[in-house]
C-alpha positions in Angstrom: -15.6 9.5 13.2 -15.1 11.6 10.1 -13.0 10.4 7.2 -10.3 13.0 7.9 -10.1 12.1 11.6 -10.0 8.4 10.8 -7.2 9.0 8.2 -5.1 11.0 10.7 -5.7 8.5 13.5 -4.7 5.6 11.4 -1.6 7.4 10.0 -0.4 8.3 13.5 -0.8 4.7 14.6 1.1 3.5 11.6 4.0 5.9 12.1 4.3 5.0 15.8 4.4 1.3 14.9 6.8 1.7 12.0 10.0 1.8 14.1 12.2 2.6 11.0 10.4 0.3 8.6 9.1 1.8 5.3 5.4 2.3 4.9 3.2 0.8 2.2 0.7 3.5 1.5 -2.5 2.9 -0.5 -4.6 5.5 -2.4 -7.9 4.4 -3.9 -10.0 6.3 -6.4 -13.2 5.3 -8.1 -11.4 3.9 -11.1 -7.8 3.3 -10.0 -5.6 2.2 -7.1 -2.1 3.4 -6.3 0.5 2.0 -3.9 3.8 3.5 -2.7 6.6 2.3 -0.4 7.7 5.4 1.5 10.7 5.7 3.7 9.6 8.3 6.3 13.0 8.8 7.9 14.3 10.3 4.6 11.0 11.3 3.1 11.6 9.5 -0.1 9.4 7.1 -2.2 11.2 3.9 -2.7 8.7 2.3 -5.1 5.4 3.2 -6.6 2.9 1.4 -8.8 -0.4 2.6 -10.3 -3.3 0.6 -11.8 -3.6 2.8 -14.9 -1.3 0.8 -17.2 -2.5 -2.5 -15.7 -5.6 -4.2 -17.2 -6.6 -7.3 -15.1 -10.4 -7.5 -15.4 -12.3 -6.3 -12.3 -11.2 -3.6 -10.0 -10.4 -6.2 -7.3 -8.2 -8.2 -9.8 -6.4 -5.0 -10.8 -5.8 -4.2 -7.1 -4.3 -7.6 -6.7 -2.0 -7.0 -9.7 -0.9 -3.7 -8.2 -0.1 -5.6 -4.9 2.0 -8.1 -6.7 3.8 -5.4 -8.7 4.5 -3.2 -5.6 6.0 -6.3 -3.8 8.2 -7.0 -6.8 9.3 -3.4 -7.0 10.0 -3.2 -3.3 12.0 -6.4 -3.2 14.1 -5.0 -6.1 15.0 -2.1 -3.9 15.9 -4.5 -1.0 12.7 -3.9 1.1 11.0 -6.9 2.5 9.4 -5.5 5.7 6.9 -2.7 5.6 4.1 -1.2 7.7 0.7 -1.2 5.9 -0.9 2.2 5.7 -4.5 1.9 4.5 -5.3 5.6 5.1 -8.9 6.2 5.7 -10.0 3.1 3.8 -11.5 0.0 5.5 -9.5 -3.2 5.1 -12.0 -4.7 2.7 -12.4 -5.2 -1.0 -9.7 -3.7 -3.2 -7.5 -2.6 -0.3 -7.6 -6.1 1.1 -6.9 -7.7 -2.3 -3.8 -5.4 -2.7 -2.5 -6.2 0.8 -2.9 -10.0 0.4 -1.3 -9.9 -3.0 1.6 -7.9 -1.6 2.1 -10.5 1.2 2.0 -13.3 -1.4 4.6 -11.3 -3.4 7.1 -11.4 -0.5 6.4 -8.3 1.6 6.1 -8.9 5.3 3.6 -6.8 7.3 
């Protein structure tokens, strides 16, 4: 399965499962990782965190710091339940570290 098809397939599964919950979307580049909490009913971004200002050692440590920060930002907006949208990325490495740190930070998914 191509990356584009995997991305679309996963996104459609996430949107079907959301049932009104905001979506925690992850974008990973070679150097940085970004996370957003998006409300798809209104099309607005509720919280966003990037790894650019964070320096936490390895890329995996930085991803975990982003996960903790996005959980804190989402809780500040009153969001505790989200649907995890990993895009076309496998649940492994930096994506997994971000997700686990967000769970530890208080997000439920």
